[in-house]
Each structure stands twice: as C-alpha cells, then as structure tokens.
C-alpha positions, 0 to 999 in steps of 0.5 A: 657377475652373479646369478642363481643356479639350482638355489646356489650362487654362481660366478662368472668373471666377465673381463671388466666389462658388463655382460651382453648377450646381443654380442658374441659370448665366449665361455671360459671354463677352467680345469681341476681345483682352479678357477676364473683367474686362470684366465686373466689376460685372455678374458680381458682381451676378448671382453674388450675386443668385441665379445661378452665374456663369461669366465666361470667359477664351477660349483665349489670353486672360487666365488661360486657356492659348493658342492663340487659337481661329481661328473663331466656330464653334471659340469656341462649341464651346469654351464648349459644352465649359464647360457640358458639363464642368460639367454645366449643362443649360441657361445664359443666354449674355451676350456683348459685341462678338465674344462676341455672335456666339460666343453667336449661334453656339452658341444658334442650334444644334439643341438648344443648351443655351441658355436665353436670350441677351443680345447687347451691341454686336452686329451680324451681320455684323460686318465689320472694315475692311481697314485695321484688319485689316491694322494687327492684324497689321502695327502692333498698337500702332496697332490698339489706339489705334484700337480704344481710341479707337472703343470710347469714346464722347465723354464718356469722352475726356479731360478727362472721367472718371467719377471721380477717378483713373479713365480708361477708355480707358486701362484699356482700352488696358492690357487689350489690351496686357496680353493681348498681352504674356502671349499674344503678337501673334497674338491681335488678329489672330486674333480680328478675323479670326474676327470678320470672317469669320464670316457665319452670324449671321443664319442662326443667329439665325433658329434661336434659340428662347429670348428674346433681348436686344439692348443697343446704345450710342447713341454706339457707333461699332463696332457703332452701333444701326442695325447691329443691326437685322438681328439684331433682325429675324431673332431671334423673341423679342427685346427692344431696349435702347439706352443713349443715352450709351454707346459700344461699351465699354458695361460700363465707360461705363454699367455701372449701366444695363448691369446694370439691362438684364441683370437685368430681362431674364434674371431675367424670361427665365429661371425660378429653377428653371431650372439 
C-alpha cells in the first residue's frame, strides 16, 4: 500500500491482505540497504493469522521515495508518522539489524505507540568498522560483497543451498545492488553512518515498557549473540532466542525458526483485542 508522508510516496507491503487498523498491527522494519522483501515468509504468515501487517520500505529503499534519512531518530519519526496516518494506536515492531535500532528508538520514547518489540540481529551500540564505512562511500561494490559474505553463515556459502536454484548470498547481493541502482549510491553510506552514529540504544532500552524479544543467529558475525547481552540486561521484560545455525540474514537462512520465534512471542505478548 502507498501513502504520502512529507509529500513523498511511502510504501509498505501488507502480506497479501488489505490493511485493517482494527486488528493487531505488526510493523516490520528492514535493515540497511534492504527493503520489505526480506520479510517475505514472516509477513505473509502474520497477515493470514489475525494480524494487520506493514512491512515498510524506509525512504530511499524499495518502493518508497528518497532521499534516505540520515539518523535513526528521523527513521523512528517516519515510522511513527505511518502509525499516526493509519490511526494505529498500538503496534508490535519487528526490526532487523538497523531496524532494531529504529524499533528501540521509538519504543523507548514516552507514550510510545508500541505493544511489543522483536529485535533480530541486534546490538547497542552497533558500531561499524572504519574500513567498512569507508568502503560504503568509496567502493560500494566491495562493501556490498563484504556485507553479503558477513551476513550469511557458513552453510549458506557455496556449494550449499536450501534448494535447487536457490543461493542466498546472491539474492542478498542483488537486493542491495537493485536499491543502489534505483535510489543511488548514497543509500548505503547513509544507512551505515546512521547505524554507527546511533548511541542511544541502551538508554532507550531502559525506558521500554512493553515486552521484548531478542533473536540472535548463533553464527552471526555482524551482530553475534554476545553483542545483544547489554540489550538483554537493559530491557526489563525480555526473552531471548538463539538460532544455532543462522547468520545475520536469519530471515532467509532460518525462515521457519524465525517465524516460530516471532509468532510464539507476539501472540502471547499482544492480546487479540489490542489494535
């Protein structure tokens, strides 16, 4: 679905069903240089099992107009504007990587319209190495190669594959290349600079009032499980799940396990009557 925010097109995938603000709302927030498509399985399941779904394309990503936003706070403002525009009083926020920081930033605000948060591949702070930051500006092709390699666990590398014709690394690389081709070379360095600069994650986590879930990939080298320990300590009502064989791109590498963790947590944390 499309709406207009700040005089620009804003897009969200709704999982194959019309959005209905009277139902429980689940908002999926992608990571850097990604879009709504990374949530393909999870969003369709939730949309067909009692939830209204918004899998957002952040500005300058996927089908949303640019330019990309330059700070995590501005991205959280933009997500809040979506909820306000659709009349959503409470929503569960599900974030991946950069999206976890956006969810934390919004959920940790006073009177946040958030019923629960689920953070996949999270860390706070989420420091990005100087080498990778420089590559996002000066050699984006090399940066995309590094991010692709580090986002997938060993089993996803060649010659392994989840099925004939499927190669997760290539799919992730092509998504980032497609966003660069459509929205320009500034998206990648803007996203990663915003992530690296954000230092309020633990402060916001201490102020979160709703239930939280942390999902880590046991083979994640971008945000390994130990990187989420400070967040787990800061959140007052938190459950943790580690997917032993998954890397950072866990929605593709372990789609069923991610879905099971999300469904079990969110269906318990958010009552059916909450809308």
